[in-house]
C-alpha positions as CSV (number, residue, x, y, z in Angstrom):
1,X,123.5,104.3,67.8
2,X,122.5,101.7,70.5
3,X,125.1,100.6,73.1
4,X,126.1,97.0,72.9
5,X,125.8,95.3,76.3
6,X,128.7,93.1,77.4
7,X,128.1,89.8,79.0
8,X,130.5,87.8,81.2
9,X,132.0,84.6,79.8
10,X,134.7,82.4,81.2
11,X,138.2,83.1,80.1
12,X,140.7,80.5,78.8
13,X,143.2,80.3,81.7
14,X,145.3,77.7,83.5
15,X,146.8,77.0,86.9
16,X,149.9,79.0,87.5
17,X,151.9,76.4,89.3
18,X,152.9,74.5,86.2
19,X,153.9,77.7,84.4
20,X,155.9,79.0,87.3
21,X,157.8,75.7,87.6
22,X,158.5,75.6,83.8
23,X,159.5,79.3,83.9
24,X,161.9,78.9,86.8
25,X,163.5,75.8,85.3
26,X,163.9,77.5,81.9
27,X,165.3,80.6,83.6
28,X,167.9,78.6,85.5
29,X,168.9,76.8,82.2
30,X,169.3,80.3,80.6
31,X,171.5,81.4,83.4
32,X,173.6,78.2,83.1
33,X,174.0,78.8,79.4
34,X,175.0,82.4,79.9
35,X,177.6,81.3,82.5
36,X,179.3,79.0,80.0
37,X,179.7,81.9,77.5
38,X,177.8,80.4,74.7
39,X,179.0,80.7,71.2
40,X,177.2,80.0,67.9
41,X,174.1,77.8,68.2
42,X,174.1,78.0,72.0
43,X,173.2,81.6,71.8
44,X,169.9,80.7,70.0
45,X,169.1,78.3,72.9
46,X,169.9,81.0,75.4
47,X,167.5,83.4,73.6
48,X,164.8,80.8,73.3
49,X,165.1,79.9,77.0
50,X,164.8,83.5,78.0
51,X,161.7,84.0,75.9
52,X,160.1,80.8,77.3
53,X,160.8,82.0,80.8
54,X,159.3,85.4,80.1
55,X,156.3,83.8,78.5
56,X,155.7,81.5,81.5
57,X,156.4,84.0,84.3
58,X,154.9,87.1,82.6
59,X,151.4,85.6,82.5
60,X,151.1,84.8,86.2
61,X,148.6,86.6,88.5
62,X,147.0,85.9,91.8
63,X,143.2,85.8,92.7
64,X,141.8,85.9,96.2
65,X,138.5,84.3,97.1
66,X,135.5,86.2,95.6
67,X,137.8,88.1,93.3
68,X,137.7,88.0,89.5
69,X,140.0,89.1,86.7
70,X,138.9,90.6,83.4
71,X,141.2,89.7,80.6
72,X,141.6,92.1,77.6
73,X,143.6,91.7,74.5
74,X,144.3,95.1,72.9
75,X,140.9,96.4,74.0
76,X,139.0,93.2,73.1
77,X,137.3,91.4,76.0
78,X,138.5,87.8,76.2
79,X,136.7,86.6,79.3
80,X,136.6,86.6,83.1
81,X,138.6,84.3,85.4
82,X,137.0,83.6,88.8
83,X,139.3,80.7,89.9
84,X,141.2,81.6,93.0
85,X,144.9,81.0,93.6
86,X,147.9,81.3,91.3
87,X,146.6,81.6,87.7
88,X,148.2,82.0,84.3
89,X,146.9,83.6,81.1
90,X,148.4,85.0,77.9
91,X,151.0,87.5,79.0
92,X,149.6,90.0,76.4
93,X,146.3,90.0,78.2
94,X,145.6,93.1,80.3
95,X,144.3,91.8,83.6
96,X,141.9,93.9,85.6
97,X,140.9,92.6,89.0
98,X,137.4,93.2,90.3
99,X,135.9,92.3,93.6
100,X,132.7,90.2,93.7
101,X,132.3,90.4,97.4
102,X,129.4,92.1,99.1
103,X,129.8,95.8,99.5
104,X,128.1,98.0,102.1
105,X,127.0,101.5,101.4
106,X,125.6,103.9,104.0
107,X,123.9,106.9,102.4
108,X,124.1,110.4,103.8
109,X,121.0,112.0,105.3
110,X,118.9,113.3,102.5
111,X,116.4,116.1,103.0
112,X,113.4,115.4,100.7
113,X,109.6,115.8,100.7
114,X,107.3,112.9,101.4
115,X,104.1,112.1,99.6
116,X,102.2,114.9,101.5
117,X,104.9,117.5,100.9
118,X,106.4,117.4,104.4
119,X,110.1,117.9,104.5
120,X,111.8,114.9,106.1
121,X,115.3,113.5,106.6
122,X,116.0,110.0,105.3
123,X,119.0,107.7,105.0
124,X,119.5,104.0,104.1
125,X,122.1,101.3,104.1
126,X,122.5,99.1,100.9
127,X,124.4,95.8,100.6
128,X,125.3,95.0,97.0
129,X,127.7,92.9,95.0
130,X,128.8,92.6,91.4
131,X,127.1,89.7,89.5
132,X,128.3,90.2,85.9
133,X,131.8,91.6,85.9
134,X,131.7,92.5,82.2
135,X,128.5,94.5,82.4
136,X,129.7,96.3,85.6
137,X,133.0,97.2,83.9
138,X,132.0,98.0,80.4
139,X,128.3,99.1,80.5
140,X,128.9,101.9,83.0
141,X,131.8,104.3,83.4
142,X,132.4,103.6,87.1
143,X,130.2,101.0,88.7
144,X,131.0,102.1,92.3
145,X,130.1,105.8,91.6
146,X,127.1,104.5,89.6
147,X,125.8,102.6,92.7
148,X,126.1,105.7,94.9
149,X,124.3,107.9,92.5
150,X,121.5,105.5,91.7
151,X,121.0,104.7,95.4
152,X,120.5,108.3,96.3
153,X,118.1,108.7,93.4
154,X,116.1,105.6,94.5
155,X,116.0,106.8,98.1
156,X,114.6,110.2,97.0
157,X,112.0,108.5,94.8
158,X,111.0,106.2,97.7
159,X,110.4,109.2,100.0
160,X,108.2,110.8,97.4
161,X,106.1,107.6,97.1
162,X,105.1,107.3,100.8
163,X,103.9,109.6,103.5
164,X,106.0,109.8,106.7
165,X,103.1,108.9,108.9
166,X,99.3,108.3,108.6
167,X,97.3,110.7,110.8
168,X,94.0,109.0,110.0
169,X,92.6,106.0,111.8
170,X,91.8,103.0,109.5
171,X,88.2,102.3,109.1
172,X,86.2,99.2,108.1
173,X,86.0,100.3,104.5
174,X,89.5,101.7,104.2
175,X,92.7,99.8,105.0
176,X,95.6,101.3,106.9
177,X,98.0,103.3,104.6
178,X,101.5,102.1,104.3
179,X,103.9,104.8,105.5
180,X,107.6,105.2,105.9
181,X,107.3,104.9,109.7
182,X,104.9,102.1,110.1
183,X,105.4,100.0,107.0
184,X,109.0,98.9,107.6
185,X,108.9,95.6,105.7
186,X,106.9,97.0,102.8
187,X,109.1,100.1,102.5
188,X,112.3,98.0,102.6
189,X,111.0,95.7,99.9
190,X,110.0,98.7,97.7
191,X,113.5,100.1,98.2
192,X,115.2,96.8,97.2
193,X,113.0,96.6,94.1
194,X,113.7,100.2,93.1
195,X,117.5,99.7,93.6
196,X,117.5,96.4,91.6
197,X,115.8,98.0,88.7
198,X,118.3,100.9,88.7
199,X,121.3,98.6,89.1
200,X,120.2,96.3,86.3
201,X,122.2,98.3,83.8
202,X,125.4,97.1,85.4
203,X,124.0,93.7,86.6
204,X,124.6,94.5,90.2
205,X,122.6,92.5,92.8
206,X,121.0,94.1,95.8
207,X,121.6,91.8,98.8
208,X,119.7,94.0,101.3
209,X,118.5,97.5,101.7
210,X,116.9,99.2,104.8
211,X,116.2,102.6,106.1
212,X,118.7,103.7,108.9
213,X,117.4,107.2,109.6
214,X,113.9,108.7,109.3
215,X,112.8,112.0,110.9
216,X,111.0,115.2,110.1
217,X,113.2,118.1,109.0
218,X,114.2,120.3,111.9
219,X,112.0,123.2,110.7
220,X,108.8,121.3,111.2
221,X,109.9,118.7,113.8
222,X,108.5,120.6,116.7
223,X,105.1,121.2,115.1
224,X,104.8,117.6,114.1
225,X,105.8,116.4,117.5
226,X,103.0,118.5,119.1
227,X,100.6,117.1,116.5
228,X,101.6,113.5,117.3
229,X,101.2,114.3,121.0
230,X,97.7,115.7,120.5
231,X,96.7,112.7,118.4
232,X,98.0,110.4,121.1
233,X,96.0,112.3,123.7
234,X,92.8,112.1,121.6
235,X,93.3,108.4,120.9
236,X,93.8,107.7,124.6
237,X,90.7,109.7,125.5
238,X,88.7,107.8,122.9
239,X,89.7,104.5,124.6
240,X,88.9,105.8,128.0
241,X,85.5,107.0,127.0
242,X,84.7,103.8,125.2
243,X,85.8,101.8,128.3
244,X,83.8,104.1,130.6
245,X,80.6,103.8,128.5
246,X,81.0,100.0,128.5
247,X,81.4,99.9,132.3
248,X,78.3,102.2,132.8
249,X,76.3,100.0,130.5
250,X,77.4,96.9,132.3
251,X,76.6,98.4,135.7
252,X,73.1,99.4,134.7
253,X,72.4,96.1,133.1
254,X,73.6,94.2,136.2
255,X,71.5,96.4,138.5
256,X,68.5,95.8,136.4
257,X,68.9,92.0,135.9
258,X,69.6,91.4,139.6
259,X,66.9,93.8,140.7
260,X,69.2,95.5,143.2
261,X,67.4,98.8,142.8
262,X,64.8,100.2,140.5
263,X,65.8,103.5,138.9
264,X,63.8,105.8,136.8
265,X,65.2,107.5,133.7
266,X,66.2,110.6,135.6
267,X,68.1,108.6,138.3
268,X,69.8,106.6,135.5
269,X,70.9,109.7,133.8
270,X,72.3,111.1,137.0
271,X,74.1,107.8,137.7
272,X,75.5,107.7,134.2
273,X,76.8,111.3,134.6
274,X,78.4,110.6,137.9
275,X,80.1,107.3,136.7
276,X,81.4,109.0,133.5
277,X,82.8,111.9,135.6
278,X,84.6,109.4,137.9
279,X,85.9,107.1,135.1
280,X,86.9,109.8,132.7
281,X,88.2,112.5,135.0
282,X,91.9,113.2,135.3
283,X,91.9,114.5,138.9
284,X,91.4,112.4,142.0
285,X,87.7,111.7,142.8
286,X,86.3,113.1,146.1
287,X,83.0,111.2,146.9
288,X,80.1,112.9,148.4
289,X,77.9,110.9,150.8
290,X,74.2,111.4,150.4
291,X,72.5,111.1,153.7
292,X,69.0,111.6,152.4
293,X,67.0,109.9,149.8
294,X,67.7,109.6,146.1
295,X,65.4,112.5,145.4
296,X,66.6,114.8,148.2
């Protein structure tokens, strides 16, 4: 048997100020009739006045801004009232108030595996609000608990869909991989889409969703930190070598074009070696002055 989805519709309600005025006037009239010790037909007026006052005052309820009231008559949904202030509806209606304000949810740190199987810790913050009060109330058992459960499930699925970090340099034929650490905007958009699909059952709108915590699990954090440090050193060395080679090439070209000195291949090789040692070395350079010729 398929479940019938409820949809929000406006309820038939009225402003409560008219009904509170009528109710109070009728109640005062009933008190006055009771004070005169009514006899005969006056008793009927007293009973009618009491019933009218109960009808007018019993249907009053208050709604704050961004608050709605679901109206039920013996289990049958009669509509939703979103008008703020003092309101009135049939006294036999059961009135359940529900907030349509934005809610903020901070998830706990979850320990999951990323796309490459590395254990990581991840957490997120989700801003959401109820859009359809009927679906949120009748299509799920408890929409607040539903949001918490689905948010955790979506966060776990997101972690499995991306790697924590990309350890490969992008090439001309291969674009950079979107990762949890580098693709902040893409990952946030994917999380919002994932949450919106899961919240559609209760018609809850995701206002915003972002990661608030992302780290390797403690058992591999030290190893991954050393790996990142090694990769940083290698990347820095590559840039240093590339810059040194460019400088050596420029020096040789300038010497040749300006005819400052003519060097054979052996002397060029020696010069290249010396310049690369000077430019790429980590320790301080101690120059050696050659007092002879280039060949001695």
